[in-house]
C-alpha positions in Angstrom: -6.2 12.2 15.1 -2.4 12.4 13.7 -1.6 16.1 14.3 0.5 16.0 10.6 -3.0 16.1 8.8 -4.0 18.6 10.1 -1.1 21.1 8.8 -1.2 19.4 5.5 -3.6 20.0 2.8 -3.7 16.6 1.0 -3.1 14.3 3.5 -1.6 10.8 2.6 -2.5 7.3 3.8 0.1 4.7 3.3 -1.2 0.8 4.0 1.1 -2.0 4.7 -0.6 -5.0 4.2 0.6 -8.5 5.7 0.8 -11.0 8.2 4.0 -11.3 10.2 4.0 -14.9 11.1 3.6 -15.3 7.4 7.6 -14.7 6.5 7.6 -12.8 2.9 4.2 -11.3 3.9 5.1 -9.3 6.4 6.6 -7.1 3.5 3.7 -4.4 3.5 4.1 -3.8 7.1 8.3 -3.8 7.0 7.5 -1.2 4.6 5.2 1.1 6.3 6.7 0.8 9.3 10.0 2.3 7.8 7.8 5.3 6.6 6.2 5.7 9.8 10.2 6.1 11.0 10.4 9.3 8.7 7.7 11.4 10.4 7.1 12.5 6.9 4.5 15.3 7.4 1.1 15.3 5.8 1.4 10.9 5.9 -0.4 9.0 8.3 0.6 5.1 8.2 -1.8 2.1 9.1 -1.2 -1.7 9.4 -3.8 -3.9 7.4 -4.5 -7.8 7.5 -5.8 -6.2 4.0 -9.3 -8.0 4.5 -11.1 -6.2 2.0 -14.2 -4.1 3.9 -11.6 -3.0 6.1 -9.7 -1.7 3.5 -12.4 0.2 1.8 -13.0 1.8 5.2 -9.7 2.6 5.8 -9.5 4.5 2.5 -12.9 6.1 2.7 -12.7 9.8 2.5 -8.9 9.7 1.2 -7.6 11.9 -1.2 -4.4 9.6 -1.6 -3.5 6.4 -0.6 -0.6 4.2 -0.7 -0.6 0.7 -0.5 2.1 -2.1 0.0 1.9 -5.5 -0.1 3.6 -9.0 -1.3 2.5 -10.2 -4.3 3.2 -13.9 -5.6 4.6 -15.1 -8.8 7.0 -12.1 -9.6 10.4 -12.1 -9.1 11.6 -12.7 -5.4 12.3 -8.7 -4.0 11.1 -7.1 -7.5 9.1 -4.2 -7.0 5.9 -3.5 -8.9 4.4 -0.1 -8.9 0.7 0.2 -10.1 -1.8 3.2 -10.7 -5.1 1.6 -9.4 -7.4 4.3 -10.6 -6.2 3.8 -13.9 -5.8 0.4 -14.4 -6.9 -2.9 -12.1 -4.6 -5.0 -10.3 -3.9 -8.2 -11.6 -5.9 -10.4 -9.4 -3.5 -13.3 -9.7 -1.0 -11.5 -8.3 -1.9 -10.0 -5.2 -3.7 -13.0 -3.5 -6.2 -12.9 -1.2 -4.8 -15.4 1.4 -7.3 -16.5 3.8 -10.3 -13.9 3.3 -11.8 -14.4 -0.3 -12.2 -10.4 -0.4 -8.5 -8.7 -0.6 -7.5 -6.0 -2.3 -7.7 -6.3 -6.0 -12.0 -6.6 -5.1 -11.4 -4.2 -2.8 -10.6 -1.6 -5.2 -12.7 -3.1 -8.0 -15.8 -2.2 -5.9 -14.8 0.8 -4.8 -14.5 1.9 -8.9 -17.8 0.5 -9.2 -19.2 1.9 -6.3 -17.1 5.3 -7.3 -15.3 5.4 -3.8 -12.2 5.0 -5.4 -9.8 7.5 -3.6 -8.8 9.9 -6.1 -5.0 8.8 -6.1 -4.5 5.2 -5.0 -0.9 3.7 -5.7 0.0 0.3 -5.0 3.5 -1.3 -4.0 3.8 -5.5 -4.7 7.1 -6.5 -3.7 7.6 -10.3 -4.6 7.7 -12.5 -2.1 9.0 -15.9 -2.4 8.4 -18.0 0.6 4.9 -17.7 2.5 5.0 -20.4 4.9 5.0 -20.1 8.9 8.0 -18.0 10.4 9.0 -14.4 11.1 11.7 -14.1 8.9 12.0 -13.0 5.3 14.1 -13.9 2.5 16.7 -12.4 1.8 15.8 -10.9 -1.5 13.0 -9.1 -0.3 14.6 -7.9 3.2 17.0 -6.4 0.3 14.3 -4.7 -1.6 13.0 -2.9 1.4 14.6 0.5 1.2 14.3 0.9 -2.1 10.8 0.5 -1.7 10.6 3.1 0.9 12.7 5.4 -1.7 9.9 5.1 -4.6 7.2 5.5 -1.5 9.0 9.0 -0.6 9.2 9.9 -4.6 5.6 9.5 -4.5 4.9 11.2 -1.8 6.4 14.3 -2.6 4.9 14.4 -5.9 1.3 14.2 -4.4 2.3 16.4 -1.6 3.3 18.8 -4.7 0.2 18.8 -6.9 -2.0 21.9 -6.9 -5.6 21.3 -5.1 -7.3 21.8 -8.3 -4.9 18.6 -9.6 -6.1 16.6 -6.9 -9.9 17.4 -6.6 -10.2 16.2 -11.0 
């Protein structure tokens, strides 16, 4: 177990979703790696393919979760932040790729089962090219550092909340 999780009463799980061989689809993994390199106390980072049942297993019993994934249909490199506890994810933006049960479906099933983490933020990074390959487009590459700085601000806010506020 990550020793940071034992020290912080409000551990935060960051999940980077993507496929490293589908160009811009790797944005979630890249942001997760950048967050992991920061070695923030109380933050655990995991990379995922985005398969829905895996996501539900990963965030089961978690207090605060931040998910990062590429989305389609937006401006390349744009960043969308969605508080998934209070609003549904636009299914059309977060495509399920090769699996039909992806992030939006996992969130809604968790919500209906009353197993949604109390704090669940989703960051979407607008992708342009999802073809085979390992390089990402310049627009997406330029947005990665900004996405990390936004995540770090959310992490600090989540860690600063009093326990009673997190338990509500």
